[in-house]
C-alpha positions as CSV (number, residue, x, y, z in Angstrom):
1,S,19.2,-108.9,26.8
2,K,16.3,-107.1,25.2
3,A,15.9,-103.3,25.4
4,K,13.3,-102.0,27.9
5,G,14.0,-98.3,27.9
6,Y,14.0,-96.1,31.0
7,Q,12.7,-98.0,34.0
8,G,12.2,-97.3,37.7
9,P,14.1,-99.0,40.5
10,M,11.3,-101.6,41.1
11,K,11.5,-103.1,37.7
12,R,15.2,-102.5,37.1
13,W,16.6,-103.8,40.4
14,G,13.6,-105.6,42.0
15,F,13.1,-103.2,44.9
16,S,10.0,-103.9,47.0
17,G,8.7,-100.3,47.1
18,G,6.9,-98.4,49.7
19,G,3.8,-99.3,51.7
20,S,0.1,-98.6,51.2
21,D,-1.8,-95.3,51.7
22,K,-3.8,-97.1,54.4
23,R,-0.6,-97.6,56.4
24,G,0.5,-93.9,56.5
25,H,2.7,-93.9,53.3
26,R,2.0,-91.2,50.7
27,Q,3.2,-91.0,47.1
28,S,6.1,-93.3,47.6
29,H,4.8,-96.7,46.4
30,R,7.3,-97.3,43.7
31,A,10.2,-95.1,45.0
32,H,13.6,-96.4,45.9
33,G,13.9,-94.8,49.3
34,S,17.2,-93.4,50.6
35,M,20.0,-92.7,48.1
36,G,22.8,-92.9,50.6
37,Q,24.4,-91.3,53.6
38,R,23.5,-87.9,54.8
39,G,26.9,-86.3,55.2
40,T,28.6,-87.3,51.9
41,K,26.4,-85.0,49.7
42,K,26.8,-87.2,46.7
43,V,25.5,-90.4,45.1
44,F,28.1,-93.0,44.7
45,K,28.8,-94.5,41.3
46,G,27.0,-97.8,40.7
47,K,24.0,-96.9,43.0
48,K,21.0,-99.0,42.2
49,A,18.5,-96.5,41.0
50,H,16.2,-95.7,38.0
51,G,17.8,-95.5,34.6
52,H,18.2,-97.2,31.2
53,M,17.5,-100.9,31.3
54,G,18.4,-102.6,28.1
55,P,20.7,-104.5,25.8
56,D,23.8,-105.0,28.0
57,P,26.6,-107.2,26.8
58,R,26.2,-110.7,28.2
59,C,28.8,-113.4,28.6
60,V,27.6,-116.9,28.0
61,N,29.6,-120.1,27.7
62,A,28.5,-121.3,24.3
63,Q,30.5,-124.1,22.8
64,V,31.9,-124.2,19.3
65,F,31.2,-127.6,17.9
66,R,31.6,-127.1,14.1
67,I,33.5,-124.7,11.8
68,E,32.9,-124.5,8.1
69,A,35.5,-122.3,6.5
70,A,34.1,-122.6,3.0
71,R,30.8,-121.0,4.0
72,N,32.4,-118.8,6.7
73,L,30.2,-120.3,9.4
74,I,30.7,-121.1,13.1
75,F,28.2,-123.4,14.8
76,L,27.6,-122.8,18.5
77,K,26.0,-125.1,21.1
78,G,24.2,-123.4,24.0
79,P,22.1,-120.4,24.8
80,L,22.8,-117.0,23.1
81,P,21.4,-113.7,24.1
82,G,19.3,-111.4,21.9
83,Y,16.9,-111.9,19.0
84,K,17.2,-114.4,16.2
85,G,19.6,-113.1,13.5
86,A,21.2,-110.7,15.9
87,V,25.0,-110.0,15.8
88,V,27.0,-112.0,18.4
89,K,30.5,-111.1,19.4
90,I,32.7,-114.2,19.9
91,S,35.9,-113.9,22.0
92,D,38.3,-116.2,23.8
93,A,37.2,-117.9,27.0
94,R,37.2,-115.9,30.1
95,G,36.9,-116.8,33.8
96,V,39.1,-119.1,35.8
97,T,41.2,-120.1,32.8
98,A,41.7,-116.6,31.7
99,L,42.7,-115.4,35.1
100,K,45.1,-118.3,35.5
101,N,46.8,-117.5,32.2
102,N,46.6,-113.7,32.6
103,H,50.3,-113.4,32.4
104,I,50.3,-114.9,28.9
105,K,49.6,-112.1,26.3
106,L,47.8,-113.8,23.5
107,P,48.0,-112.1,20.1
108,Y,44.7,-111.3,18.4
109,P,43.6,-113.2,16.4
110,T,44.8,-116.2,18.4
111,F,45.0,-118.4,15.3
112,V,47.2,-117.4,12.5
113,P,47.2,-119.9,9.6
114,V,50.6,-121.0,8.2
115,P,50.8,-120.7,4.4
116,E,52.4,-124.2,3.9
117,V,49.9,-126.2,5.9
118,E,46.7,-127.5,4.3
119,Y,43.7,-127.1,6.7
120,P,40.4,-128.9,6.5
121,V,37.4,-127.1,5.2
122,T,35.1,-128.4,7.9
123,I,36.1,-129.1,11.5
124,Q,33.7,-131.1,13.6
125,A,33.9,-131.7,17.3
126,P,33.9,-135.4,18.2
127,P,30.6,-136.7,19.5
128,P,30.4,-137.6,23.2
129,E,31.2,-141.2,24.3
130,K,27.8,-141.9,25.8
131,D,24.7,-139.8,26.0
132,P,22.8,-140.6,29.3
133,F,19.5,-139.3,27.8
134,L,19.5,-141.9,25.0
135,F,19.3,-144.8,27.5
136,P,16.8,-143.9,30.2
137,E,16.6,-147.4,31.6
138,Q,20.3,-147.3,32.6
139,P,21.2,-145.3,35.7
140,L,23.7,-142.5,35.3
141,Y,26.0,-144.2,37.9
142,Q,26.6,-147.9,38.6
143,P,26.7,-149.1,42.2
144,G,30.3,-149.8,43.2
145,E,31.9,-147.2,41.0
């Protein structure tokens, strides 16, 4: 995500803000309101309030469809956060699969080449069997399937 600096709670979290001066509200149009309970005498960690709004690490499910080892390139398919030419950190898949295999401790890096094996210079993902957008006259499903 792009850096936006120090922002208030309305822009940062989408708070609706206070009412109009004509309705009895004074100087609280863009304020967040209450910060919490009265008796605790502290603000809990993670409270939605004003603060820095900016380049947070984002997790997207981009797909690797081609690897060129000779040029040291990895081709990704899908959306990526940030500007063009920005640095992207690539890691193993997370989510349901990672939680299911949480007991397996993978070594990093997860691929260690064997010296005796000859590896291809370019690895290409196989193309899909049928692209539904290439044939708009055919329905995506057949009746009776």
